[in-house]
Structure formats: C-alpha cells, structure tokens
N, C-alpha and C positions, 0 to 999 in steps of 0.2 A: 504493500500500500504506500503511495507517495507521501512523503512528509510535507509539512507546511512550507518548508524552505523550497522544496522542489515545486510544489503546486503554485506557490506565490511568485516563483522566480526571484526569491529573496534569500540568497545563499546564507546570509548571516542573521536572518530573522530580525531585521530592523523594524523598530516600532514606528508608528506614524509621528510626524511632526505635530507640535501643538497648534491650536487655533485653525485646524483644517488645512494648513499649508501642505504642499506636495513637493516631493523630490522630482527632478527631471526624470522622465521615463516612468513615473508612478501612475498606474492606471486605476488604483482603488485601494481599499482596505478590507482585509478579512477579519472577521470577528468570531472568536471561539469562547464559549462560556467558561472554559477552564484556563486556557492559555492567554486569553485577551486578544488584543488587536495587533495586526502586523500589516506592513505595506505589501501591496501587490505591484510588481513591475512588469513592463512589457517584455523584458528580456533579463537573463541572468547578469549580463554585462552592466545594465543599468542598476541592478541590485548591488553589484560589487562597487560601482561608482559611488552610489549613495553611502555605502558602508565606509568606504575609504574617506570620503569627505566628512562623515560623521567623526571618524577617528581624528581627522585634522582639527576639527572643532575642539576635541578633547585637549589637544596640544596647545591650541591658541587660547582657550578660555578656562581650562580646568587644571592646568599645571602638569599634564601628562607628559612624561619624558621617555619612558622605557616600555618595552613590550609588556612587562608585568603590569605597569600602570594602565595600559590599554585594556588588558583582560579584566583587571579588577574594576575598571570603570565600565566596561561593556557588560560584565556579568558580576555585579558587586554582591558580596556576601551580606546578608542582613545581620543586624546585631544579634550576637549570640550563636552564630553558626554560619558555615559556608555552604550555601546552596546556590545553584545557578540562578542568575537574575534576568539576563536579557532575553533568553529564549525559553528556558525551562526544559528539564530533562525529558518531560513527556512529549515534547515536540519532536525530538530526534529519536526517541525510543531507547535512549541510554538511561539506565536507572540511577537517579540521584547523582548527577555529575557535578561535583563540588567545584568551586571557583579555583581552588588550588590545583585540583586535578585537571581543570580546563587549561590552566597555564602550563602544567607539566606536559600535557598532550601536545599543545602547540609547539613548545620548545623541542620536544622529542621529534615531531614530524618535520620541523624546519631546520633543526640543528642549531638554532639560535639560542643564546643565553637569555635569561629573564631580564637582564639589564641592557638588552639591545636598544640602542638609541633610535627613537622614532621621530625626533624633533625635526628631521629634514622634511617631514610632511608639510611644513609650512615654509620651506626655503624658497628662494626665488627660482630654483630649478631642481629637478630630481634626477639623479644620475641613473643610468641603466642598472647599475648594481643595486642601488636602493630600491628601485621599482621592482626588481626581481625578488628582493627580500619581502616586500609588501605583498607581492603575488603569492609567495609561499605562505605568508602569515594568513592571508585571506583564505587560501585553500585549506589550511590546517584548521582555522576557526570554523569553516564550513563543515568539516568532518565532525567536529564536536557539536555544532549547532543542529545539524541534520541527522546525526547518527550514521554518517557516511557521506561520501562525496556526491554532490548534486551538480557540480559545475566542471567544465573542462578547463584545461590550462589556457586555451585560447580565450575563453570567456573571461577568465580571471585577468588575463593580460589586457584584454580590451577595456574592462572596467577600470583597472588601475590606471591605464593610459588616459582614459577619459577624465579621471579624477585628478591626476597629477600632471598631465600634459597641458600645454599651452596652445590654444587654437591659433591659427594663422591670423596675423593682424593684432594679436593681443600680447601682453607681457604680464608676468607674475611679479608682484612686488615682494619685498622682503617679509611682509606680514602674511603672505600667502594669498592675498586677493589678486584676482585677475582683472586688468583694466585694458581698454582698447588703446592701442599705441597713439592714435591720432586724437584721443580725447581723454587725456589724463586728468585725474581729479586733483588738479593743482590749485594753488591759491589764486592764480590768475583766472582760472575758470570760475571760481567762486565770485571774484570781483566782477568779472564780466556778466555773470548771471545777476548779481545785485544791481549792476548798472542798467541791465535790461529792464529789471523790475522798476527801478527809479524812473527810467525814461518813459515807460508805459504809464506810470502814475502821473508824471508831469504832463505828458501828451493828453491823457484823458482829462485832466483838470483844465488845461488850456482849451481843449475841444468843447467841453461843457460851457465854459465862459463865452467862447466865440459863438456857439450855437444859440445861447440864450439872447444874444444881441442881434440876431438875424430876424428881420421882419418878413422878408420875401420867402414864401413857402418853398419855391423852387430851389432857391439857393440853399435853404435849410435841408432840403432832401438830398442835394448833392453832398453837402457837408456830412450828413448822416451816413450816406453811402460810403464816403471815404473813411469815416470812423469805423464802420462795420468791417470794411476790407482790411484796414490796418489791424483791427482787433483780431480778425480771423487769422491774419498772418502771424501775429504774436502768439496766439493760442497754438497754432501749428508748430511754431518754433519750440515752445516749451513742451509740447506733446512729444516731439522728436527727441528732445533732451531727456525727458523721463524715460522714453522707450529705450534709448541708448544705454542709460544707466541701469535699467532693468535687465537688459541683455548682458551687460557686464556682470551683474549680480548672478544671473543664471549660469553664466560660464564659470563663475568662481565658487558657488556654494551649492545651489540646489537645482 
C-alpha cells in the first residue's frame, strides 16, 4: 500500500504553510484524522524543492547549523521523550522511530557526521559537492519518513537544483534571497519608488486644483481624461513593480 509520502508526492512529509499559503508546485493538502495535514505536490521534485527551502529557513531564522540541528528541528522530540515529530512513524510504517534514531539512520545512509555543516544552504552559491550532500540527506530522510525510498536520484537532484540553483537572469544574495539582476532591491530603488509616490500625490493635488477652476465642461472633460490616463499609467507601473517583486519572492522561497 502506498505511503502518504508517495501518494502526496511529498518525499519528506512536509506540513502545509500557515495562513493557507502554498509552496510552488503544491496542488493541495491531504488530511488524515491520525497523522494530520500534509502538502500534496504535482511532482516529487517539487516536494524535494519545498523541503530543501524549508531547511534553508531553519538556517536563516532558527539558528540551525548542522545536520543534527536539521533533524531535531524537522522531527523534534516532545518534552519528556523522543518520538518522531514531523511525519510520525505511522506514516512510513516504521514502528516508533525516535528522533535520535532518525538522525542515526540519516548519518548511516549518507556517511555524514551529525555535525555536518549545512549553513551553505543560504550562501550566495552552492557548490556541486554541497548539492550532492543535500541530495543524499534528502534521500536518507525520505527513507525514514516513508519507511522506504519513494523518490529516484534524478528526482532528488532536480528538486535540490530547483531549491539551490539560481534561475537565469537572477542572482542569490549572501542572505540566501534571490533577486533579479536588473532590479535589485537597493536603496536607490526605494528612493525612486518614494519619488514616484510623491510625484503622483503632487500631480493629483495640482490636477484637482486646476480642475476645480475650469468652467468650460469640454475643457474639464479633456483634463479629466488626461488625469485618468496618467493614473492608469501609474497604476500599471506599480502593478508591474509588485509583480516583479512577487516573482523574485517565488524564485527565492516558495
């Protein structure tokens, strides 16, 4: 019988994001009265991608530095005992797989020490060597999560490359975020945006003042049309700006 990891194409049994947000490639959420909710992805590669980006968030925001930190954050033991947390042993069919045993299994399968440094997850670039190690970690975690392998080497490599690679025309900053090369989030961009807002406000005020002083309805109609066109152009500019920033966000996190 297929496990949830296999059915959901979610190799590491990743839980849904809060507030209904979705990972790139996520098609839905499965709900089980015993094991809870898990993401459903359109492919195993997208499931791997999301899992690796989730690990990167651990490094960026939770002080995670080593392979042991990753496992203990991914499947944290509750107070008073070590039982699996992220997936649950019932999901994979492995009876009571403790967090310490989870780590031991991953270390044994990968040949990596528990203190293997994972902080390169947020570096400006990831070497082929490091990517290979992350691939092996993902495949080993998949075995524990699903009670056996549910992904191929190529699927794991594709997902890791999507998570750690940099799309053409983009660059990864030292903090791990990906931004478009021709639209960097610099202070000059902020100043330019602020200037645009100020210009729109000033233009609008001047237009209202001029409009109120016009008595000829035909001239007033022309002025109103000019204001509408200018407003539409400005709205389109800011819409494109938000769209570009959203695209950068999607390429960097979810």
